[in-house]
N, C-alpha and C positions, 0 to 999 in steps of 0.2 A: 504494499501499499504506500510505504513510503518513495519508492522508486517511481510509483505512478503519480501521485500527486503535482510533481515539479512538471509534468507531462499535459495537464489539464490546465484550462482557461477558467479563471476565476470570475465572479459574479460581475467586476467591473471591467473585466475583457468583454465578455458578452451578456451587456443590458437587453432586456427584451426591447424591441423594436416592431414596430407596425411598419406594414408593407405601403410604399407610397412616398412621394418625393424623394429628396435628398438627405435622407439622414443620416448626419455626421456619425452616430453612434455605431455605423455599419462599416465606417472607412476605417483601413487598415493603417494606423499611424503608427509613428516613430516616435522612440522617447529617449531619453538622456544614455542608453546603453551603448549606443554605438553612434557614430558620427555619420552614417551611410543611412540616409532616410530612404535610400530607394530600395535596397536590401533588407533592412529589417522586419519590415512586414513578414517577411518569410518566415520568421521565427512563430509567428501567431497563426498564419495561416498553416505552416506544418502541426501545430499543435492541433487546430481544428481538423485537419485530416487524417490525423494519426486517432482523435476520438473517433470521427466517423467510420473509419476504417475497424477498430477495435469493436464497436457497437454492433457492424453489420455483421462481423466473425461471430460474434453471439447470437445474431439474430438466425441467421442461416444455419448454424449448427457446427460451425468450422474451429470451434474452441472446446479444449479440454474443459471438462464441467467442473473439475476441482477450482480453476480459475474464474469460472465465471462470477461466483457469488462475490468474491472480493473485488472484481473488477466493476460488475454491476453496482456496488454499493457506493464507487467513488462516479460513476458514469451519471447517476442518477442526480448528482447535483449540477444546478444549474442547467437542466436537460432543455428547456424550453428557450433559455435563451441561447444556448449554443446551436440550437437548431435553428432558430431564426438566421444567425449570422451563416450556418452552412448553407443554406438555403441561398442566402446572398451571394455567397462566392460560387454555389454551382450555376445560378443564372449568368454570373460573369464568366465563369469556366465556359458554359455553354456557347455564350455568343463569341466567345474569344476562337472557340475549336471551330466554331463554323465559317469565322473568317481565316482562319489557318487553312479549311480545305477548301477556302475559296467560293464557297457556297453562298456568300455576301458579297461579291465583286472584291474580295480580298482585302477590302480595307478593316483595319480594327477598328472596333469601338473606342471613342477618344475618352469617354468617361463610362461610369460603370456603378453600380450601388456600393461596391469595397474599396473602388480608388476615383478619386475626382477628375485625375488626369492621366492617361495613360503612359506619357511620358515620364511621368515621375516614378513608375513601376519598374523595377530592374525585371531583365529576361526570365530569371529562374522563377519568379513569382508568376509571371504569365505561364510558363510552362506546368508551375505545379498547379495553376488551375485549371488549365487544359485538360492535363493526365487525370486529375482527382474529382472533376465537376460530379463523374457518375456516382461515386460513393459519397460524396456530400449530397446531392440530391436526395439519394435514397434513404441514407440515415437521418437527414431532416424530416424527409416524410414518416418513417418510423416514430422517431421521437414524437413528432406533433401530432398524428393520430392517436399514440398512448396518451397525450397528455390530453386531447379531445377526449376521449371515451374515460379517463379517472377524473375529469372535470365535472363539476354538477351538471344535469342537463339543460336549466334554465339560460336563456341566451346571457352572453355576457361581453364587454365590449374585446377582452382579450382574447375570448373565444370565436369571437367574428373573425378578428385579426389572424387567428391561426387559420383558419378556413382560408381567408384571404391567401394565405402564403402556399395553401395546399394548391387552390385553382392555380397558383403561379405554376407551381412547380409541375402539375400534373401533364400539360404539352410536352414538356421537354422529357420528361421521362417517356412518353408514348414515342417520341422522336428519337431519343436515345436507343429503347427498344426494338425499334424497326431498322435501325442502322446497325445495331450489334448481331440482331437474327441474319441480316442478308450476309455480314461477315463470316458469320459462324460457318464453317466447314469443318467436320470432324476429322482431326488428325492433320489438318493443314492451315486452319486460320491459326491468329495468334491467341495464347490464352488469356490476353484480355478482352477481346469478344465474348469469350464464354463466361468470364468474370462477370463484365458488365452487364450482360443480358441475364444474369441470374440475380444481380442487385436490382435490376429493373423490374423483373418480376415478382420479386419478393416485396417489392414496396408496392405493385398493384394489389397482390394478395389482400395487405393489409386494406388499400383505398377499396377495394370491392366489398371487402368481407366485413367492413366495421361501419360504426354509425356516425359518419359524417356527411356533410352536405355535397361530398364529389358524387357525381353519379355518372357513369358512362351510358351513352346511348346503344341500344341493342346494336346497332349497325356497327358501333366502333368496337363494342365489345367482342362480336364475332369475328371482325378482322383480327384482334389480338388471340383470341382461339385458334383460327386459324394459322395463323404466323407461328405461334408457341408449338403446335402440334405438329404443322409441316416442317419448321424448320428445326425443331429439338427430338420431339419424340419419333416420327416417322423416320426421320433423318437417319436416326442412331441404329434402329430397328432394319434400317435397308428397305423401308416400305413408301418411300417419296416417287413421286412419277417418275423422276429419272431413274431409279434403279429398278421399275418394274420389267418383267418381262422372264426375269428368270426364276427356277425353281426354289432356291434356297440365296438371299441375298449374300453376301459377302459378310462374315461377321468382322468387325473391326477389331484391331489390338485392345488386347486389355489396358493397355498405359493409356489409349484415348478414352476409354469409359471412365478411368481413375480422374484424370483431367476434368471430365465434364460430370463428376457425381454430383457437386452442387447444384450446377445447372439442370441436372435432371431431375433431383429432388425437388427445385423451386417449381420446374416445369409440371410435374406430376400433383405436386401439393396445389399449384393454382386450379388445374381442372378438378381436383377432387374437391378443394373450395366451392366453385361454381356449382357442382354438381348439389353440393349440400345446399348451398344458398336457392338452387333454383328448386329443390326440395320444401324450401319454406316458402320462397317467395314467388315461384314461377318467372322470374324476370328472364333468364337467359334462354337462349334459342334451343330447345330439347333435341333438335334433329341434329344441331351442330355439334354438342355434346355426346349424344350419342354415337356419331361418326369418330370423335376423339377417342372415345373408349372403347368401341367395338372394333374398331378396323385392326387393331393390334391383338385381338384376342380372335377374331376369325381367320386372321392368318395365323395364329397359333394352332387353333383346332385344325385347319385345313393344311398344315404342314408347311406353309409358304416360309416360315420362319421357326428356326428349331429354339429348344428350351435351352438356352445357355445361361451361365452365371451374369454374363454382363447384361441381360436384359431383365434381370431379377427386380430391379428397382423398376422400371416402367411397368412390366407384367405384373407385378403385385400391387401397382397404383389402380391400372385398369379393372383388375378384379374387384379390388375395394370400390371402386367408382361405380362398376356393373351393381354392387349389392345397393348404391343410392337411388341409381337410374330406375331398378326393378320395382322399388316402391313408388315412382312417379306414373308407372305405366297405368293405361285406362284398363280394365277388365279385360275386353275382347284382346288388348294387344299382350296382356301379360304372360297369356298361356306358353304363347309361342316363343318368348323371348325366356321364361323360366326353363322350360322345357332344354334349350341350347344352353343356358348357363348351367343347368345342372349337368348336361353330359360334359360341357369344358372342364367343370370340376370335377369330376371323377376320371375322365381321360388324361388331365395334369396329373391329378395325384397318383395314377397309373405310372406314367413315364415318369415321373420324378424318382421311381427306384431305380433308374438306368444314371443318376445325376449326381453330383456332388452331393453331399451333404449341405453345403452352403444354399446352396440354389433350394433345397427343402426347407432349409430354416425361413427364407424368404418369402417362399411361394406358398408352403404347405398351411399356414394360419388363415392367409387371404381365403384360400380355395375352400377350407371348411369352414370359414365365416361365411363364403358365399350359398354354400350348401345349408348351411343352418339357418340363412335368413330366407331362401326357397321353401324350406320344409316347414317353418313355423308358419309362414303366412300364404299357403299354397293354393295353388286353382289346378293342381294334379289330383287325379282319382287316387283313391288307396290303393288301388291293385298298381296302379303305376309307380307308386313308391315301394309296394312289396318287390317288384322286379328290380327296382333300384337297390333294394336290401340285398337280394341275392345276387346281382352284380357285386356288390362291395366284398362281401364275403369271398365269393369266387377268387376275385382278384386280390385280396387281403388287403383292402382299405378299411381296416377296423375301425379305426377315429371315423371314418365317412358312416360306417355301418351304425356307430354309437349315435352318431347325429339323428340318424335316419329313425331308429329304435326309438330315442328320445322324444323327436318330434311328432311321431305318429300316434294315435290312440294305443294304451297299453297292451303288449302283444302283438299287434299286429306284423309290427318290424321283425321279430325273432320268429314266429310262427312262417310268416311267407317264405324265409330264407333256412328256415331249420333242415332241410335237406344238403343244402349248401355247405350249414357249418357241419354237418353229421360227417361230411365228407373231409370236410377241413381235420377236424379232431381224429377221426379214423386212420387216416392216411399216415401210418408210421413210418413209411417210407421218407415223407416228406416231412422232416422234421422242423423246416423254417417256417411252418404255418403254425406250430403249435400255441407257441408263447402267445402270438396275437390275438390267435382266436380263444384259446381259455381265458385271457385276462377280459378280450370283450365279452364274452358271453357272462364271465361272473360279474361285470359291470351293469351290462342291460338286465340282468337277473336283479341286481340289487336295488336298481332304481325303478323298474317295472315291477317287480315282484311284489311289491307291498300294497300295491294300486290292484292289482289281479293276481293272488295267491293261485289260482287255479294255473297260471302259465308255469310256477315250478312244476306240478306235475306233469304239463305238457311236454317242458323240456325234458323233464326226469325220465320221462317213457320213451323220448326219441334220440336222445343221447348221454342217457346216463351211463349205459353200458362204454360208450366211448372215451367217457370222462373216467372212470375208473380203470379202462384197461389205459389210458394216459399216464396214470398215475402210478400204475404197476409197471409199465414200461419204464421210466422216468427216475422211479425211485430205486428200480432192480437193476437200472442200467442195461435195458434190453436190446435198444434199439440206437446204440453211439453213432454219431456221425458229427459231421463239422457243424461247430458253434452248438452241440449236443449238452456237454457239460454247462457251457457257460448259461446256459438257460435252464440246467435242471431243476436247481432248489426252487426257482421261481413258477417254473411249469406244478413242479409239486406241491406249492404253496396254495396256488389258484385252483390247482383241483379239488385240493383240501377246502377251501373256500366254498367252491361250488357245492360239494357234498352236505358242507354243514349248513347251506341254505336249504336244501333239500331235506336234512334231519330237523331243521327247524320246523319247517312247513308240515312235514309228518307229522312230527309232535304235538302240535297244536291243532290240526284238522282232524275232528271227530270224526270215528270211524275207521283211521286208517293205523290202526294199534299195530294188525298183522302186519302190513306192507311195511312199518317202522321197524319191525324186528327183523323180517326179511333184508330189507335194506341194510340196515347194521352189520348182519350178518356178513353178508359179500363185501362190506366196505371194511370189517375188521380184519377179515381174512387177508385183504390186500396189505393192509396197515400192520398187519404182525407180520407177514413176509417182508415189508420195508424196514421193520425195527430188527428182524432178524439178520438182515444183509447189512444194513449201515451202522446198527450198535446206536448206544446212547453216549453222550457225553460223560466223561470219567470212568469210561471203561467198565460200566457196570454189567454189559452184557457182552461177554469175550465171545462175539458172534461175529463179529466184522469181518467183511469180504473184500477183495480187490477193487478200489474204485466205492470205498463207502464212504458215505459223509454224515456224521453225528446229528448235523441240523436236521436232516430229513427224519431220523431217529427219533429226535427231540419232539420234531412236529406232530409226527404220529403219537408220541405218547400222548401229547397234549390233548389229542382228539380223543383218546379214551379217558382222558379224566374229564374233561368239558362233559362228554355224554354220562358218565357216571355220575356227576354232579346235576346235571340238568334232569335227567330222567333215570334213576337207580333202578326201577322196577324194568325197565325195556332192557337195560345193560344187563341185568341179572338172568335176564331170559335168554338174551342174545348168546351171553358166554357158555351157558350151561349147553347149549347146542354146538359149541366147538370143541375138537380135540383136544385133550390133554394136554400134549406138548403147545399147542398154538395159546390155551389158556395160561399156562405156566408164563410162556413170553410176554402176553397181553399183561398180566399181575405183574409182574416183575417192572415192566415199562411203567404201571400207573403208581407203583411205591416210587420208584425213581425221579417221576415226575413230581411228586407231592414231596419228597423230601430234599428238593432242590438237587439232585444228583449227588448228594453228599454221600461218601463212603461210609460204610457201615463201621461204627465205633467198634473197636475190639479191645477189651479189657486184660490188663495184664494179669497171668496168672501167679498168686501169691503161694510160696512155698510153705508148707506148713509142719513143724520139727515136732509137732506132737506125734507124728505115726511112728519115729524112730524110738521113744521112748521102750 
């Protein structure tokens, strides 16, 4: 903080000033620090530029969060005054840049808001104004918009003055954005074009999405949307008109996307903000927004572009925007769009299994959110969602299956896809499917079984054997394969939980006493085998085999103890039907778990001398 304070301007340096006239408060003046009256204002201007650049780095997320809180505390001081002086410097810089580019006849303005006579200003100051006017203008907009939002809603002279400054900044920001986007060529243009475009879009996001008097007409806003999508998003994806004709556009190098990360984020955020605003106010042209959002998604679904890590920012943003646009559709149009988006979500989730985990992190949650939005307020029939549930299980899209099951009426999703689930659990040769399938089944039963208890009976009837078979295969290591041991304990734990849900249902449902005893007998036989194979902690059962895991043995012992405590009568009737050897292993496991797996204490024998008399 002490290092930062000398670089910021004080209230005396940047007093608040209304727009209009030739206010001397805005002039860059010299003082007694130096005799060079032409170059000294460079110090004040550099401080303005520094504060503007730092504030915009924070705004676009280009700064370490640990430093943001410290810096923000200092930047918030004199923020309105600094914003006004930055706006004045930006306007002068804009006019000087136009003169440099000979767009105004090549003649430099003789006077400006920050200088009374250009001949009295050093060339370094002119270059500084020309180079930094974009960051000065955008930081000024950000600060003024936030100040207006924080101010009381009633009209005041200062509020009207700030809005007047905004009205003067808006035209130069729009001109600057057009120029920056026209110069932006991925991998070819200078980084300054990408940076300036990102700053201008960031400022526009605040102007469009906040409570200010600045409103863009629909035509102007439509032109901006087209520029941003065509020049940034479509061009980076290879979907611009000049790139059409090929099956797969050439994927630009990773370094190009890294250089354009902030521009991509701001462009995507701009479209997302407009979609949200449309859902609230319906100001923006829905067809234009839909084109910006849907074109990349259609290209992805039709394999015109590949699922690539470089595209993850843009594609994930388009998916999030499509969720918003779906809510804005009329009932007649919603069904077709919903079907297309569900298909897109499922196909993207399926394709992601062949791509790096970084891509999955970026796209998985937006795809699941899209599916959740479609299923929660759907225009599709239950039968269609049943087919979607079956597809999800068949392709191991367990998160998608869980969302579908949770959104449909209790049991519909599970019942419609139970045959596919039976195949996933019963295919012992394909161990990669087991962990996801058993976890998904347990979660679905836990969430929907309370609303419809008979669903547990349905699941037990159809896949009860497969769950027991899976528990036995994994606990006894009967189907070792790649990643088998990695998921072994987890699969056993989930299978035990499913069986305990079934036991709870049978124990609390009248007339199921006989079924409960038969079920426990089959379960106990598997658990006894598991305890015999894996042993227990503390070597209390010296029956371990090669590949044993005492955690699985302890898990089985805990099941025995849970049953004996919750329903002792059924427990006794069950073990009475077991073979003596199995019953002995079970009883020892119960004693071991109840004792905390402590070794039995052995009392030392005392030698009595009375017998030798």
